[in-house]
N, CA, C and O atoms as CSV, one atom per row, in Angstrom:
chain,resi,resn,atom,element,x,y,z
A,1,MET,N,N,-11.699,-9.363,-8.281
A,1,MET,CA,C,-10.541,-8.787,-8.915
A,1,MET,C,C,-9.459,-9.865,-9.020
A,1,MET,O,O,-9.175,-10.567,-8.049
A,2,GLY,N,N,-8.868,-9.988,-10.190
A,2,GLY,CA,C,-7.806,-10.947,-10.413
A,2,GLY,C,C,-6.518,-10.507,-9.742
A,2,GLY,O,O,-6.339,-9.328,-9.437
A,3,GLU,N,N,-5.630,-11.447,-9.516
A,3,GLU,CA,C,-4.411,-11.173,-8.795
A,3,GLU,C,C,-3.494,-10.191,-9.531
A,3,GLU,O,O,-2.739,-9.468,-8.880
A,4,ASN,N,N,-3.537,-10.143,-10.853
A,4,ASN,CA,C,-2.660,-9.268,-11.624
A,4,ASN,C,C,-3.291,-7.953,-12.003
A,4,ASN,O,O,-2.674,-7.171,-12.725
A,5,GLU,N,N,-4.503,-7.675,-11.545
A,5,GLU,CA,C,-5.158,-6.428,-11.868
A,5,GLU,C,C,-4.678,-5.323,-10.941
A,5,GLU,O,O,-4.349,-5.561,-9.779
A,6,THR,N,N,-4.646,-4.110,-11.477
A,6,THR,CA,C,-4.201,-2.954,-10.710
A,6,THR,C,C,-5.394,-2.187,-10.142
A,6,THR,O,O,-6.315,-1.823,-10.873
A,7,VAL,N,N,-5.366,-1.947,-8.839
A,7,VAL,CA,C,-6.437,-1.181,-8.200
A,7,VAL,C,C,-6.227,0.304,-8.479
A,7,VAL,O,O,-5.100,0.764,-8.657
A,8,GLU,N,N,-7.339,1.046,-8.514
A,8,GLU,CA,C,-7.283,2.474,-8.760
A,8,GLU,C,C,-6.787,3.206,-7.512
A,8,GLU,O,O,-7.204,2.910,-6.392
A,9,THR,N,N,-5.882,4.172,-7.733
A,9,THR,CA,C,-5.429,5.052,-6.666
A,9,THR,C,C,-5.734,6.490,-7.090
A,9,THR,O,O,-6.233,6.712,-8.193
A,10,ARG,N,N,-5.444,7.456,-6.241
A,10,ARG,CA,C,-5.734,8.853,-6.558
A,10,ARG,C,C,-4.861,9.394,-7.678
A,10,ARG,O,O,-5.275,10.317,-8.379
A,11,GLY,N,N,-3.676,8.853,-7.865
A,11,GLY,CA,C,-2.766,9.325,-8.898
A,11,GLY,C,C,-1.863,8.213,-9.367
A,11,GLY,O,O,-2.015,7.057,-8.973
A,12,ASP,N,N,-0.910,8.580,-10.223
A,12,ASP,CA,C,-0.013,7.586,-10.808
A,12,ASP,C,C,1.374,7.563,-10.183
A,12,ASP,O,O,2.185,6.701,-10.521
A,13,ASP,N,N,1.660,8.483,-9.289
A,13,ASP,CA,C,2.961,8.516,-8.651
A,13,ASP,C,C,2.893,7.749,-7.343
A,13,ASP,O,O,1.814,7.418,-6.850
A,14,ARG,N,N,4.076,7.471,-6.786
A,14,ARG,CA,C,4.126,6.808,-5.475
A,14,ARG,C,C,5.260,7.415,-4.690
A,14,ARG,O,O,6.421,7.358,-5.095
A,15,VAL,N,N,4.903,8.008,-3.545
A,15,VAL,CA,C,5.885,8.501,-2.600
A,15,VAL,C,C,5.574,7.826,-1.281
A,15,VAL,O,O,4.522,8.067,-0.690
A,16,ASP,N,N,6.479,6.983,-0.817
A,16,ASP,CA,C,6.274,6.290,0.453
A,16,ASP,C,C,6.485,7.280,1.597
A,16,ASP,O,O,7.595,7.771,1.804
A,17,LEU,N,N,5.419,7.567,2.334
A,17,LEU,CA,C,5.481,8.488,3.454
A,17,LEU,C,C,5.938,7.778,4.718
A,17,LEU,O,O,6.638,8.355,5.550
A,18,ILE,N,N,5.533,6.518,4.852
A,18,ILE,CA,C,5.936,5.701,5.993
A,18,ILE,C,C,6.296,4.310,5.480
A,18,ILE,O,O,5.521,3.685,4.756
A,19,VAL,N,N,7.459,3.840,5.855
A,19,VAL,CA,C,7.859,2.457,5.622
A,19,VAL,C,C,8.331,1.953,6.971
A,19,VAL,O,O,9.260,2.516,7.551
A,20,ALA,N,N,7.707,0.902,7.477
A,20,ALA,CA,C,8.021,0.458,8.840
A,20,ALA,C,C,8.265,-1.039,8.894
A,20,ALA,O,O,7.746,-1.815,8.092
A,21,ASP,N,N,9.078,-1.411,9.874
A,21,ASP,CA,C,9.343,-2.810,10.220
A,21,ASP,C,C,8.670,-3.047,11.562
A,21,ASP,O,O,9.283,-2.835,12.608
A,22,THR,N,N,7.421,-3.483,11.544
A,22,THR,CA,C,6.650,-3.573,12.781
A,22,THR,C,C,6.962,-4.813,13.608
A,22,THR,O,O,6.635,-4.861,14.794
A,23,ASN,N,N,7.599,-5.832,12.989
A,23,ASN,CA,C,7.896,-7.040,13.754
A,23,ASN,C,C,9.396,-7.216,14.017
A,23,ASN,O,O,9.828,-8.267,14.490
A,24,ASN,N,N,10.185,-6.181,13.708
A,24,ASN,CA,C,11.620,-6.154,14.002
A,24,ASN,C,C,12.412,-7.294,13.377
A,24,ASN,O,O,13.344,-7.817,13.987
A,25,ASP,N,N,12.034,-7.683,12.139
A,25,ASP,CA,C,12.807,-8.719,11.456
A,25,ASP,C,C,13.804,-8.129,10.454
A,25,ASP,O,O,14.482,-8.869,9.742
A,26,GLY,N,N,13.893,-6.794,10.400
A,26,GLY,CA,C,14.833,-6.130,9.512
A,26,GLY,C,C,14.315,-5.875,8.117
A,26,GLY,O,O,15.049,-5.362,7.272
A,27,LYS,N,N,13.031,-6.229,7.847
A,27,LYS,CA,C,12.424,-6.023,6.530
A,27,LYS,C,C,11.173,-5.172,6.689
A,27,LYS,O,O,10.448,-5.308,7.675
A,28,PRO,N,N,10.913,-4.285,5.711
A,28,PRO,CA,C,9.687,-3.500,5.799
A,28,PRO,C,C,8.452,-4.384,5.685
A,28,PRO,O,O,8.447,-5.359,4.934
A,29,ASP,N,N,7.408,-4.042,6.432
A,29,ASP,CA,C,6.157,-4.796,6.350
A,29,ASP,C,C,4.930,-3.907,6.413
A,29,ASP,O,O,3.807,-4.405,6.489
A,30,LEU,N,N,5.128,-2.604,6.382
A,30,LEU,CA,C,4.026,-1.656,6.342
A,30,LEU,C,C,4.451,-0.464,5.483
A,30,LEU,O,O,5.545,0.073,5.655
A,31,TRP,N,N,3.584,-0.057,4.563
A,31,TRP,CA,C,3.830,1.081,3.689
A,31,TRP,C,C,2.597,1.948,3.677
A,31,TRP,O,O,1.485,1.445,3.517
A,32,ALA,N,N,2.776,3.252,3.846
A,32,ALA,CA,C,1.719,4.235,3.677
A,32,ALA,C,C,2.233,5.216,2.626
A,32,ALA,O,O,3.245,5.888,2.827
A,33,SER,N,N,1.522,5.287,1.510
A,33,SER,CA,C,2.044,6.024,0.341
A,33,SER,C,C,1.061,7.051,-0.173
A,33,SER,O,O,-0.155,6.887,-0.079
A,34,ASP,N,N,1.631,8.129,-0.728
A,34,ASP,CA,C,0.872,9.178,-1.397
A,34,ASP,C,C,1.007,8.937,-2.886
A,34,ASP,O,O,2.123,8.811,-3.391
A,35,THR,N,N,-0.117,8.868,-3.605
A,35,THR,CA,C,-0.048,8.589,-5.030
A,35,THR,C,C,-0.415,9.802,-5.898
A,35,THR,O,O,-0.314,9.738,-7.123
A,36,ASP,N,N,-0.843,10.913,-5.263
A,36,ASP,CA,C,-1.248,12.060,-6.072
A,36,ASP,C,C,-0.500,13.349,-5.745
A,36,ASP,O,O,-0.832,14.407,-6.281
A,37,GLY,N,N,0.497,13.276,-4.880
A,37,GLY,CA,C,1.334,14.438,-4.608
A,37,GLY,C,C,0.783,15.449,-3.622
A,37,GLY,O,O,1.316,16.553,-3.507
A,38,ASP,N,N,-0.291,15.086,-2.899
A,38,ASP,CA,C,-0.848,16.044,-1.936
A,38,ASP,C,C,-0.268,15.881,-0.534
A,38,ASP,O,O,-0.653,16.613,0.377
A,39,GLY,N,N,0.646,14.941,-0.347
A,39,GLY,CA,C,1.280,14.735,0.947
A,39,GLY,C,C,0.493,13.892,1.925
A,39,GLY,O,O,0.924,13.700,3.062
A,40,LYS,N,N,-0.663,13.382,1.501
A,40,LYS,CA,C,-1.498,12.540,2.358
A,40,LYS,C,C,-1.482,11.103,1.840
A,40,LYS,O,O,-1.546,10.870,0.633
A,41,ALA,N,N,-1.398,10.154,2.749
A,41,ALA,CA,C,-1.401,8.745,2.352
A,41,ALA,C,C,-2.769,8.328,1.867
A,41,ALA,O,O,-3.783,8.623,2.500
A,42,ASP,N,N,-2.795,7.632,0.727
A,42,ASP,CA,C,-4.036,7.080,0.205
A,42,ASP,C,C,-3.871,5.606,-0.182
A,42,ASP,O,O,-4.852,4.951,-0.533
A,43,LEU,N,N,-2.652,5.082,-0.122
A,43,LEU,CA,C,-2.372,3.692,-0.418
A,43,LEU,C,C,-1.656,3.082,0.777
A,43,LEU,O,O,-0.601,3.562,1.190
A,44,PHE,N,N,-2.233,2.023,1.328
A,44,PHE,CA,C,-1.687,1.369,2.526
A,44,PHE,C,C,-1.474,-0.094,2.213
A,44,PHE,O,O,-2.371,-0.756,1.691
A,45,GLN,N,N,-0.279,-0.612,2.530
A,45,GLN,CA,C,0.026,-2.007,2.224
A,45,GLN,C,C,0.695,-2.675,3.412
A,45,GLN,O,O,1.403,-2.044,4.198
A,46,PHE,N,N,0.446,-3.972,3.514
A,46,PHE,CA,C,0.926,-4.727,4.659
A,46,PHE,C,C,1.463,-6.102,4.233
A,46,PHE,O,O,0.837,-6.795,3.430
A,47,ASP,N,N,2.607,-6.483,4.768
A,47,ASP,CA,C,3.129,-7.852,4.651
A,47,ASP,C,C,2.796,-8.520,5.967
A,47,ASP,O,O,3.464,-8.282,6.974
A,48,THR,N,N,1.774,-9.349,5.971
A,48,THR,CA,C,1.279,-9.926,7.222
A,48,THR,C,C,1.961,-11.224,7.626
A,48,THR,O,O,1.846,-11.651,8.775
A,49,ASP,N,N,2.679,-11.867,6.682
A,49,ASP,CA,C,3.288,-13.145,7.020
A,49,ASP,C,C,4.812,-13.142,7.017
A,49,ASP,O,O,5.431,-14.191,7.197
A,50,GLY,N,N,5.428,-11.969,6.813
A,50,GLY,CA,C,6.871,-11.840,6.920
A,50,GLY,C,C,7.674,-12.386,5.755
A,50,GLY,O,O,8.877,-12.609,5.888
A,51,ASP,N,N,7.020,-12.609,4.593
A,51,ASP,CA,C,7.764,-13.157,3.461
A,51,ASP,C,C,8.358,-12.079,2.570
A,51,ASP,O,O,8.991,-12.400,1.564
A,52,GLY,N,N,8.168,-10.793,2.915
A,52,GLY,CA,C,8.711,-9.695,2.133
A,52,GLY,C,C,7.820,-9.243,0.993
A,52,GLY,O,O,8.189,-8.335,0.247
A,53,LYS,N,N,6.640,-9.862,0.838
A,53,LYS,CA,C,5.708,-9.473,-0.220
A,53,LYS,C,C,4.436,-8.897,0.399
A,53,LYS,O,O,4.020,-9.299,1.486
A,54,VAL,N,N,3.823,-7.942,-0.319
A,54,VAL,CA,C,2.590,-7.322,0.157
A,54,VAL,C,C,1.465,-8.362,0.146
A,54,VAL,O,O,1.225,-9.007,-0.874
A,55,ASP,N,N,0.785,-8.522,1.269
A,55,ASP,CA,C,-0.334,-9.446,1.394
A,55,ASP,C,C,-1.684,-8.751,1.309
A,55,ASP,O,O,-2.653,-9.347,0.839
A,56,VAL,N,N,-1.767,-7.511,1.751
A,56,VAL,CA,C,-3.026,-6.759,1.762
A,56,VAL,C,C,-2.745,-5.327,1.292
A,56,VAL,O,O,-1.791,-4.686,1.733
A,57,THR,N,N,-3.601,-4.846,0.387
A,57,THR,CA,C,-3.532,-3.462,-0.075
A,57,THR,C,C,-4.883,-2.791,0.170
A,57,THR,O,O,-5.934,-3.351,-0.143
A,58,MET,N,N,-4.838,-1.589,0.732
A,58,MET,CA,C,-6.032,-0.798,0.959
A,58,MET,C,C,-5.836,0.555,0.296
A,58,MET,O,O,-4.765,1.153,0.396
A,59,VAL,N,N,-6.865,1.033,-0.378
A,59,VAL,CA,C,-6.828,2.343,-1.039
A,59,VAL,C,C,-7.971,3.203,-0.485
A,59,VAL,O,O,-9.130,2.790,-0.462
A,60,ASP,N,N,-7.605,4.413,-0.041
A,60,ASP,CA,C,-8.574,5.374,0.473
A,60,ASP,C,C,-8.677,6.517,-0.525
A,60,ASP,O,O,-8.027,7.551,-0.368
A,61,ILE,N,N,-9.503,6.321,-1.557
A,61,ILE,CA,C,-9.615,7.262,-2.675
A,61,ILE,C,C,-9.983,8.684,-2.197
A,61,ILE,O,O,-9.386,9.658,-2.657
A,62,ASP,N,N,-10.945,8.808,-1.292
A,62,ASP,CA,C,-11.357,10.143,-0.869
A,62,ASP,C,C,-10.657,10.634,0.400
A,62,ASP,O,O,-11.012,11.679,0.945
A,63,GLU,N,N,-9.661,9.874,0.869
A,63,GLU,CA,C,-8.827,10.240,2.019
A,63,GLU,C,C,-9.645,10.630,3.250
A,63,GLU,O,O,-9.325,11.589,3.951
A,64,ASP,N,N,-10.720,9.853,3.496
A,64,ASP,CA,C,-11.550,10.120,4.672
A,64,ASP,C,C,-11.252,9.172,5.830
A,64,ASP,O,O,-11.943,9.204,6.848
A,65,GLY,N,N,-10.235,8.331,5.685
A,65,GLY,CA,C,-9.868,7.409,6.745
A,65,GLY,C,C,-10.520,6.044,6.644
A,65,GLY,O,O,-10.237,5.163,7.456
A,66,THR,N,N,-11.393,5.853,5.655
A,66,THR,CA,C,-12.044,4.568,5.434
A,66,THR,C,C,-11.720,4.084,4.031
A,66,THR,O,O,-12.134,4.710,3.055
A,67,PRO,N,N,-10.981,2.973,3.910
A,67,PRO,CA,C,-10.602,2.504,2.568
A,67,PRO,C,C,-11.802,2.051,1.750
A,67,PRO,O,O,-12.674,1.340,2.249
A,68,GLU,N,N,-11.837,2.475,0.473
A,68,GLU,CA,C,-12.888,2.032,-0.440
A,68,GLU,C,C,-12.546,0.678,-1.056
A,68,GLU,O,O,-13.438,-0.089,-1.418
A,69,THR,N,N,-11.262,0.391,-1.171
A,69,THR,CA,C,-10.810,-0.846,-1.802
A,69,THR,C,C,-9.870,-1.584,-0.875
A,69,THR,O,O,-8.936,-0.987,-0.341
A,70,VAL,N,N,-10.099,-2.877,-0.673
A,70,VAL,CA,C,-9.203,-3.754,0.068
A,70,VAL,C,C,-9.048,-5.013,-0.771
A,70,VAL,O,O,-10.034,-5.665,-1.114
A,71,VAL,N,N,-7.783,-5.357,-1.104
A,71,VAL,CA,C,-7.547,-6.521,-1.950
A,71,VAL,C,C,-6.375,-7.332,-1.394
A,71,VAL,O,O,-5.522,-6.816,-0.673
A,72,ASP,N,N,-6.364,-8.605,-1.752
A,72,ASP,CA,C,-5.210,-9.452,-1.455
A,72,ASP,C,C,-4.101,-9.088,-2.415
A,72,ASP,O,O,-4.358,-8.787,-3.580
A,73,GLY,N,N,-2.864,-9.112,-1.934
A,73,GLY,CA,C,-1.714,-8.817,-2.777
A,73,GLY,C,C,-1.433,-7.331,-2.900
A,73,GLY,O,O,-1.988,-6.517,-2.162
A,74,ASP,N,N,-0.558,-6.985,-3.847
A,74,ASP,CA,C,-0.113,-5.586,-3.973
A,74,ASP,C,C,-1.019,-4.743,-4.859
A,74,ASP,O,O,-0.780,-3.544,-5.004
A,75,GLY,N,N,-2.040,-5.326,-5.448
A,75,GLY,CA,C,-2.974,-4.571,-6.273
A,75,GLY,C,C,-2.329,-3.875,-7.455
A,75,GLY,O,O,-2.860,-2.893,-7.975
A,76,GLY,N,N,-1.170,-4.391,-7.883
A,76,GLY,CA,C,-0.471,-3.771,-9.004
A,76,GLY,C,C,0.427,-2.613,-8.610
A,76,GLY,O,O,0.925,-1.884,-9.467
A,77,HIS,N,N,0.633,-2.447,-7.306
A,77,HIS,CA,C,1.467,-1.334,-6.789
A,77,HIS,C,C,2.525,-1.868,-5.854
A,77,HIS,O,O,2.530,-1.549,-4.665
A,78,ALA,N,N,3.416,-2.673,-6.380
A,78,ALA,CA,C,4.474,-3.250,-5.554
A,78,ALA,C,C,5.413,-2.163,-5.060
A,78,ALA,O,O,5.860,-1.329,-5.847
A,79,PRO,N,N,5.718,-2.160,-3.766
A,79,PRO,CA,C,6.653,-1.164,-3.238
A,79,PRO,C,C,8.069,-1.466,-3.711
A,79,PRO,O,O,8.405,-2.606,-4.030
A,80,THR,N,N,8.895,-0.414,-3.750
A,80,THR,CA,C,10.315,-0.617,-4.027
A,80,THR,C,C,11.011,-0.682,-2.677
A,80,THR,O,O,10.804,0.181,-1.823
A,81,PHE,N,N,11.806,-1.670,-2.492
A,81,PHE,CA,C,12.435,-1.883,-1.179
A,81,PHE,C,C,13.776,-1.240,-1.131
A,81,PHE,O,O,14.459,-1.311,-0.110
């Protein structure tokens, strides 16, 4: 998958259910988002190096707790800060 390609999610909306600052630097570095309006997270993103950009995106299409897609970068779903 190319860096500018968008990964498939369950829907086209994005509601951030959890936004966390896990390393206490004052910037978000973990996002768990619902993309289809069912209230369950299916898009998970992580900033692993503290630069404020998503480094890893995981999508759990069937919401079974095991991501079907894991890509470098935001997968076309950049969070709004």
